[in-house]
Residue, then its C-alpha position, 0 to 999 in steps of 0.5 A: m500500500s502506498l502512503v501520501s502524507e504532508s511535509s513538515g512545515r514547523r520545527s520545534s527548534s527556535h534556531r531553525n525558525l530564526r534561520m527560516i525567518r532570516n532567509l524569508s526576509r531576504g526574499c527567498a522561496g521555500s521548496v515544496d516536497v513532491g507527493t510520492s508513495f512510500i518508496p524506500s530509496f529517497s531522492a533529494a532532488a525529488s523532494e524539491g518539488m516541481k521544476l519550473t523553468a525560469d529565465d536566468d536573471n543576472w540582476a537578481e540575487n540567487t535564491t536560497v532553497i529551504t527543504g526542511t527535509t533531514s530524514e531518509h524518507s519524506y512524504s508530502g501531500l503536495a502533488e506535482r502541479a504540472l499535468v502530463a499531456p495525454v498521448g495523442r495521434v499527432v501525425a493523424r491529427r495533423c494529416s486530418r487538419i491538412f485534409w480538411l483545409f484542402s477539401a474546404s479550399l477545393i469546395s470553395f473554389v468549385a463553388l466559385i467557378s462552377p456558375s461561370f464555367m457552366v456559361v463558358l462551357p457551351i461556347i468552348l464546345y462550339q469553338v472546338g467543333f463538337g457539333w454544338p449550335e451557335v450560342l447567341c447573346g442579346a441585350d437581356c442575356q448581357g444583363l443576366m451575365l452582369n448579374l452573374a458577375v456581381k453575385t460571383m463577387l458577392l459570393l467570393g467576398a462572403l467566403w473570404a469573410m467567413y472562412f479565410r481566417h486563422a483557426s482559433a483552436d484544434m478541436p478533438r472531435l468533428f465539428f458536426h454543424r460545419t461538416a453537415l453544411t459542407l456535405l450540403a454544399l457538396f450535394i448542391l454542387f453535385a445536383f446542379w452539375l447532374f441536371y446541367s449535364v442532362r438538360i444542357l449538355f446532352e440536349k445541346e441547349s443553344s439558348c443563352n438565357v437558359i444557360i445563364g439562368f441555370a448558373l444564376s440558380l446555382l449562385d443563388a443556392m450557394l448564397y442562401l447556403h452561406y446565409i444559413t452558415v452564418i446563422v448556424l455557426e455565428l448567430r446561434a452562439l451570440k444569443p446568451e442561453f447559458i451561464v457558465s461558472v469557471v473556477r480555477d483549481p490552484d487558487g480558487e479564482s472564479r468568473t462567470f460568463s454567458l454562452g450561446l448554443m454551441s457544442i462542448q468543444e466550442a464552449a471550451v474554446h470560448v471559456l479559454r478565450m475569456y480565461y486569457s482575457t479576464f482572469p488574473s495571471y496564475n503565478p506558479y512560483m507564488d503558489k509554490s512559495f506559499n506551499g513550501g515557505s512560512m505561508h501555508f495558504r493557497s495550497g494546491a493540495s492539502q495544507p502542509t502544516g502537519g507532516f511526518k518523516m519516516y526513518d529506516i531505523e532497522g535498515l530494511g532498505n527496499e523491504c521497508t513497508i507500512t501497514e494499512v493500520n499505521a497509514r490510517a493512524i498517520m493520516e488521522a494524526a496529521a489531520k489533528r495537527r492541522v486543526g487550529g492553524h487558522n490563527e497562524r495563517y492569518h498572521e502570516i498573511i497579514e505580515w506578508e501583505r505588510r511587507v508587499q505594501k512596504r516594498k511597493y511604496r518604496l519602489i514607487s517613491t524611488t521610481e518617481e524620484a528617478f523619473a523626476s531626475v530625467q529632464s526632457v530635451t525640447a526646443n524650448n529648454q535646449n539651452k537650459i539643460f544641465g547634462e549631456p543629452m542622451e538617447a532614450l536607451g541610455a536614459a533608461q539604463a541610468v534610471f534602471s540603475a537607480i530603481a534596480r534594487p527596490l524593483n528587484k526586492y519587490l519582484k522577489l517578494t511577489r515571485q515575478q522575477p521570471r516574468h520580468t528580465a532586466d532587458q525587458v524592464v530596460a526596454h519598457l523603461a526606454r519606451c515610457l521615457s521616450l513617450r514621456f509617460t509618468a512613473a505610475t504608467f511604468l510601474q503598472r506593468f509590475f503592479s498589474s494582476k496580469f503578466p505581460f503578454p508574450e511577444h510572439v503568438r504561441e500555442t497552448k495545450w489543453s484537454i477536455v475532461c467530460n463524461v460525454q463527447a466533446s461534440a455534443g451540445i451543451r445543456h443545463g447541468t453540463v460540467f467539464v474540466l479543462r486541464c492545461h499541460e504547459r510547463d511554465d505558464d499555467a502549469g497544473v491549472q485546471l478550470l472547472c466549468s459548470l453550465h446552467s440555463f437562464p431561468f424563464f422570466n415570467l413578466t406581468e404588468q402592474q399599474s403604478l400606484t396613485s400619487k395622492f396621500a393623506l395625513k393621519i392626524t392623532p392627538e399625539s401628532n406634532v403637526 
């Protein structure tokens, strides 16, 4: 039987607490033990938790790691936050995507050229000499051809606006509505070409009005199909029909959105768009420090305040096991040790917030002084400057040298150092100085709840967990989970999505009450 317990978070020794407080005051992050089963061969590297890829920053100080582990066997309730992506058929999915793009482009091309080709084909057959009668086009025929050209341009613009755009997601299941509309377009093209072959080609129709009218009928059918496509794929999803409640797993952050009629995989794409645009950024480094440091709140698993360490005293080695009774006793003892830790947690949160506010306002004061020392050179004060003029990058480097220490301390305490490298800070500072922005505008990048967006468009990997197929439509009570499989951003994030229908609003009309009043005068009234 495997056992998972919590890592020890408190030590009885006062010297140990003093050393931890001193290290935490310097802005170092504690480590998080990885929840493993009862395995006798202990690895110190495995006890240091999830390895998050952070950029090596030369202007930031090195981080001291406190594991709090001195035993041979350590058991932690903090699970690995990074979720392993499911093994999928990458080659098959890529081939299916290429096949879909090729088939959609081919169908669109055939739908565009078919009406014009139907009109031109009899003329080509007459010129080649297949015994086709001469096709004459009068004034009414020329008007029909003009109508054909205009409708062809309209269909081209409609197809470009609807389909010629980058795909927002790669869905795991077949898009039923889009596939049905594609098959309907194929059926319409096949039916018109079949009747064209029978009634025009085999009978050698020589009337130009009949031929152009047949081509116009095909164009009208394609335009009507495009209107239906817009209604089914776009307009149905715009009308709010459901309320979706999204809860982020590591920290419990929640938001509520409205959704229209769509499938589960379409709803997942919409939820992910709203997640990246409205949710505050998730900081796995902050979550890791809260789990492993002196602050034990916002844990991704169980609270690490009560933990136990196992020692192989008898030297059994790999034969060392634990019985089910002892495992249950250890878990009950750990649960009892967690009771009553709310007071300590409250004071730790207050202390951490006080330190954050202190370093924040110290950074604000230092930045405002540094910005005030930079004098902008204009045509009016060019002869009044007291120093040598420099470019925006040089001024940014001078200002950065003045604010580097308080900025480094603030980013270290809030665990934002991997998100803001020195080069990025200097570039942002040079932009603010060249545009004559204030210090508050420059600092908003570091005080915001959202991290800076990446410079390049990247691909994020998510998976849908649901008890029904992802291609099924959403309904009242549908629940699904979105799991992120990234290693750096949103590592281990899970989104719990619960859908509920809007209630039926039964509205009645009532007459407004009269605006006349009467005074009730009694002997005790002071009137």
